[in-house]
C-alpha positions as CSV (number, residue, x, y, z in Angstrom):
1,M,-20.9,-6.1,-32.1
2,K,-22.0,-4.0,-29.0
3,L,-19.1,-2.5,-27.1
4,E,-18.7,-3.3,-23.6
5,R,-19.2,-0.3,-21.3
6,V,-16.0,1.1,-19.8
7,G,-15.7,3.6,-16.8
8,V,-13.1,6.3,-16.0
9,G,-13.1,7.5,-12.5
10,I,-10.9,10.5,-11.3
11,A,-10.2,10.7,-7.6
12,T,-9.7,14.3,-6.3
13,Y,-9.4,16.4,-3.2
14,N,-8.9,20.3,-3.2
15,R,-7.1,20.3,-6.6
16,R,-9.8,22.2,-8.7
17,D,-7.5,23.6,-11.4
18,L,-5.5,20.3,-11.9
19,L,-8.8,18.5,-12.0
20,Q,-10.3,20.8,-14.6
21,E,-7.2,20.3,-16.8
22,N,-7.4,16.5,-16.3
23,I,-11.1,16.5,-17.4
24,A,-10.3,18.5,-20.4
25,R,-7.5,16.0,-21.4
26,V,-9.8,13.0,-20.7
27,R,-12.4,14.5,-23.0
28,Q,-9.9,15.5,-25.7
29,H,-8.0,12.2,-25.9
30,T,-10.6,9.5,-25.2
31,R,-11.8,7.7,-28.3
32,Y,-13.7,4.7,-26.8
33,T,-17.5,5.5,-27.3
34,N,-19.2,3.4,-24.8
35,L,-17.7,5.2,-21.8
36,D,-18.9,6.6,-18.4
37,L,-17.0,9.3,-16.5
38,I,-17.3,10.0,-12.7
39,V,-15.2,12.2,-10.5
40,A,-14.9,11.0,-7.0
41,D,-14.5,14.2,-4.7
42,D,-13.4,13.6,-1.1
43,G,-15.1,16.6,0.4
44,S,-13.1,19.5,-1.5
45,T,-13.5,23.0,-0.2
46,D,-11.9,24.9,-3.1
47,G,-14.8,25.2,-5.4
48,T,-14.3,21.8,-7.0
49,L,-18.1,20.9,-6.9
50,E,-19.1,24.3,-8.4
51,M,-16.6,23.7,-11.4
52,L,-17.9,20.2,-11.9
53,R,-21.6,21.5,-11.9
54,Q,-20.7,24.3,-14.4
55,Q,-19.1,21.7,-16.7
56,D,-21.8,19.2,-16.2
57,V,-19.4,16.5,-15.0
58,P,-20.8,13.6,-13.0
59,V,-19.6,13.5,-9.4
60,V,-19.9,11.4,-6.3
61,T,-19.0,13.1,-3.2
62,G,-19.3,13.2,0.6
63,V,-17.3,14.3,3.7
64,N,-13.5,13.8,3.6
65,M,-12.7,10.2,4.3
66,G,-9.5,9.6,2.7
67,V,-8.0,7.9,-0.5
68,A,-9.4,4.5,0.2
69,W,-13.0,5.5,0.6
70,N,-12.9,8.0,-2.1
71,K,-11.5,5.7,-4.7
72,N,-14.2,3.2,-3.7
73,R,-16.8,5.8,-4.5
74,A,-15.8,5.7,-8.2
75,L,-14.9,2.0,-8.4
76,Y,-18.3,0.9,-6.9
77,L,-20.5,3.2,-8.8
78,L,-18.9,2.4,-12.1
79,A,-18.4,-1.4,-11.6
80,Q,-21.6,-2.3,-9.7
81,V,-24.1,0.4,-10.5
82,R,-23.1,1.2,-14.2
83,R,-21.9,-2.3,-14.8
84,C,-18.8,-1.3,-16.6
85,E,-16.7,-4.2,-17.6
86,V,-13.3,-2.4,-17.1
87,V,-12.8,0.7,-14.8
88,I,-9.8,3.0,-15.3
89,L,-9.0,4.9,-12.1
90,L,-6.9,8.1,-12.4
91,E,-5.6,10.3,-9.6
92,D,-6.3,14.0,-10.4
93,D,-2.6,14.8,-11.1
94,T,-2.5,12.0,-13.7
95,M,-3.6,12.9,-17.3
96,P,-3.9,11.3,-20.6
97,D,-1.2,12.5,-22.9
98,R,-2.3,11.3,-26.4
99,A,-5.3,10.2,-28.5
100,G,-6.6,6.7,-27.6
101,W,-4.8,6.7,-24.3
102,E,-7.4,4.5,-22.8
103,Q,-7.2,1.5,-25.1
104,D,-4.0,-0.1,-23.4
105,W,-5.8,0.2,-20.1
106,I,-9.0,-1.4,-21.3
107,D,-7.1,-4.2,-23.0
108,A,-4.9,-4.9,-19.9
109,G,-8.0,-4.8,-17.7
110,R,-9.7,-7.3,-19.8
111,R,-6.7,-9.5,-20.2
112,W,-5.3,-9.4,-16.6
113,G,-8.1,-8.1,-14.4
114,H,-5.8,-5.5,-12.8
115,V,-2.8,-3.5,-13.9
116,N,-1.1,-0.2,-12.4
117,L,1.1,2.4,-13.8
118,A,4.8,1.7,-14.7
119,G,6.0,4.9,-13.2
120,H,9.7,5.5,-14.1
121,W,10.4,6.1,-10.4
122,L,10.0,2.4,-9.9
123,A,12.5,1.3,-12.5
124,K,14.8,-0.4,-10.1
125,S,12.0,-2.8,-9.1
126,F,11.3,-3.8,-12.7
127,R,12.0,-7.5,-13.3
128,H,11.0,-8.1,-16.9
129,G,8.2,-7.0,-19.5
130,A,7.8,-4.3,-22.1
131,G,5.0,-2.4,-20.2
132,T,2.4,-3.1,-22.8
133,S,-1.1,-4.6,-22.2
134,E,0.2,-7.9,-23.8
135,D,3.5,-8.0,-22.0
136,P,3.2,-5.9,-18.7
137,I,6.3,-5.2,-16.6
138,M,6.6,-7.4,-13.6
139,S,7.7,-5.2,-10.6
140,G,8.4,-5.7,-7.0
141,N,6.8,-2.4,-6.3
142,V,3.6,-0.7,-7.2
143,T,2.3,2.9,-7.4
144,A,-1.2,4.4,-7.5
145,Q,-1.6,7.1,-10.0
146,C,-3.4,5.2,-12.5
147,A,-4.9,1.6,-12.5
148,A,-7.3,-0.6,-14.4
149,Y,-9.8,-3.1,-12.9
150,S,-12.0,-5.6,-14.4
151,R,-15.5,-5.9,-12.7
152,E,-14.7,-9.6,-12.3
153,A,-11.7,-8.8,-10.3
154,L,-13.4,-6.6,-8.0
155,D,-16.3,-9.1,-7.8
156,W,-13.8,-11.7,-6.4
157,A,-11.3,-9.6,-4.4
158,G,-13.3,-6.6,-3.4
159,Y,-12.5,-3.0,-2.8
160,F,-10.1,-0.8,-0.9
161,D,-10.3,-1.5,2.7
162,S,-11.9,1.3,4.7
163,R,-9.6,0.9,7.7
164,F,-7.2,2.9,5.7
165,H,-7.7,6.5,6.6
166,G,-6.2,9.5,4.9
167,Y,-3.3,8.8,2.6
168,G,-0.9,5.8,2.2
169,H,-0.5,2.1,1.5
170,E,-4.1,1.4,0.6
171,H,-3.2,0.7,-2.9
172,V,-0.4,-1.8,-2.1
173,E,-2.8,-4.0,0.1
174,H,-5.4,-3.9,-2.6
175,S,-3.1,-4.8,-5.6
176,H,-1.5,-7.4,-3.2
177,R,-4.9,-8.9,-2.5
178,L,-6.1,-8.8,-6.2
179,G,-2.8,-10.6,-7.1
180,R,-3.5,-13.4,-4.6
181,C,-7.0,-13.8,-6.4
182,G,-5.2,-14.1,-9.8
183,Y,-5.6,-10.6,-11.0
184,G,-2.7,-8.4,-11.9
185,G,0.3,-10.1,-10.2
186,T,1.9,-13.2,-9.0
187,H,2.7,-14.7,-5.6
188,R,5.4,-17.3,-5.5
189,T,8.1,-18.7,-3.2
190,V,11.7,-18.4,-4.5
191,D,14.5,-20.0,-2.4
192,G,12.2,-20.2,0.5
193,K,11.2,-16.5,0.3
194,H,7.8,-15.4,-0.6
195,E,7.9,-12.9,-3.5
196,V,5.1,-10.6,-4.9
197,L,5.2,-9.1,-8.4
198,Y,2.8,-6.6,-9.8
199,M,1.8,-6.1,-13.3
200,L,2.5,-2.4,-14.7
201,I,1.9,-0.8,-18.0
202,K,3.2,2.3,-19.4
203,G,-0.3,3.5,-20.5
204,A,0.0,6.8,-22.2
205,V,-0.6,9.1,-19.2
206,E,1.5,11.9,-17.6
207,V,1.9,12.4,-13.9
208,R,1.9,16.1,-13.1
209,P,3.8,17.7,-10.2
210,A,1.3,18.5,-7.5
211,K,1.1,19.5,-3.9
212,S,0.8,16.4,-1.8
213,T,-1.8,15.8,0.9
214,M,0.6,13.3,2.6
215,N,0.5,13.3,6.4
216,P,3.4,11.3,8.1
217,E,1.2,10.3,10.9
218,Q,-1.4,8.9,8.5
219,V,1.2,7.1,6.5
220,A,2.6,5.6,9.7
221,R,-1.0,4.5,10.8
222,N,-1.8,3.1,7.5
223,L,1.5,1.2,7.3
224,A,0.6,-0.5,10.6
225,V,-2.8,-1.5,9.1
226,A,-1.2,-2.8,6.0
227,H,1.1,-5.0,8.0
228,E,-1.9,-6.3,10.1
229,I,-4.2,-7.2,7.2
230,M,-1.9,-8.0,4.3
231,T,-2.2,-11.7,4.6
232,E,-6.1,-11.5,5.1
233,Q,-7.8,-13.0,1.9
234,S,-11.4,-12.2,2.7
235,Y,-13.5,-10.1,0.1
236,R,-13.6,-6.5,1.2
237,A,-16.8,-4.5,0.7
238,P,-16.3,-0.8,0.6
239,W,-17.7,-0.6,4.2
240,R,-16.8,-2.4,7.5
241,D,-20.1,-2.1,9.4
242,L,-23.6,-0.9,9.1
243,A,-22.9,2.8,9.8
244,E,-20.4,2.7,7.1
245,L,-22.7,1.0,4.7
246,R,-25.5,3.5,5.2
247,Q,-22.9,6.4,4.7
248,F,-21.6,4.8,1.5
249,R,-25.1,3.9,0.2
250,A,-26.2,7.5,0.7
251,E,-23.4,8.9,-1.3
252,I,-23.7,6.4,-4.2
253,T,-27.5,6.8,-4.3
254,S,-27.2,10.7,-4.4
255,A,-24.7,10.4,-7.1
256,A,-26.9,8.2,-9.2
257,D,-30.2,10.1,-8.6
258,A,-28.4,13.3,-9.6
259,R,-27.7,11.9,-13.2
260,P,-31.1,10.6,-14.7
261,Q,-29.4,11.6,-18.1
262,G,-26.6,9.0,-17.4
263,F,-22.7,9.4,-16.9
264,G,-21.6,10.2,-20.4
265,M,-18.3,11.9,-20.6
266,R,-19.4,15.0,-22.5
267,G,-22.7,15.8,-20.7
268,P,-26.5,15.5,-21.7
269,D,-26.0,17.1,-25.1
270,D,-23.5,14.5,-26.3
271,A,-24.4,11.2,-27.8
272,L,-22.5,9.4,-25.1
273,A,-24.9,10.7,-22.5
274,T,-28.1,9.3,-24.2
275,A,-27.8,5.7,-23.1
276,P,-30.9,4.6,-21.0
277,H,-30.2,5.1,-17.2
278,R,-31.7,2.4,-15.1
279,P,-29.2,1.9,-12.2
280,M,-31.3,2.8,-9.2
281,S,-33.7,0.0,-9.0
282,R,-30.7,-2.4,-9.3
283,L,-28.7,-0.3,-6.8
284,R,-31.5,-0.5,-4.2
285,R,-31.9,-4.2,-4.6
286,L,-28.1,-4.8,-4.4
287,L,-27.6,-2.6,-1.3
288,S,-30.6,-3.8,0.5
289,R,-29.2,-7.2,0.5
290,R,-26.2,-6.0,2.4
291,T,-28.4,-4.1,5.1
């Protein structure tokens, strides 16, 4: 039986050393064999790109656009171009901590369409559940360090909204929207009050202390955006207008063109990198229909 393709994306910005350790941990602990890896770099200026080239790590990058846009780079490339059935999205400070770490995320993505990390700091919001792929924790709050998405869920609910700039709240709106579409959460009315619960799993990852890029003004602005659009149910492409589409397409096309050998986790000399690479004709057809 042929294994479905799975993708792992790591979102980063100016954390070269932390990212380098994360990549090493992903390579060391991942056991799933039909897997693509991509780093989404949000315009780092600290030598990140040079390090990735030296280690032959696939990367998609562009000017600094903020968390929502940058995560969309990885999600779209893996789900739509590489046709991964499940995408696991890590932030650069969140690393696998044991062999086979990816399996629970893959299983949960397949089963529920979307799950997030059950961070211990959210414990007061936990309602019930064991935190496994079979029995996720149902929580009134959600965090963004690690998440899994099925391609089906992204096809129906869409991507992070590009109206979020910088840092903050983009993941809440996205998970909220996915849950309304039936992926990774529940929406219900209890005693006349609307309640949202998110699916979380423990997932065998470690969140490392790291310097935050949080900007209070960005957080406040993004909170206002979240309040404005939280009840909108429309599918969201990674772009909002033609200019954004052209920018996003250029970034994705450049990343795919740079990897004729594929997106294997260990580079061109590893067996994972030898799968035929045929994304670009499909990518151009896909994006030309949206121009």
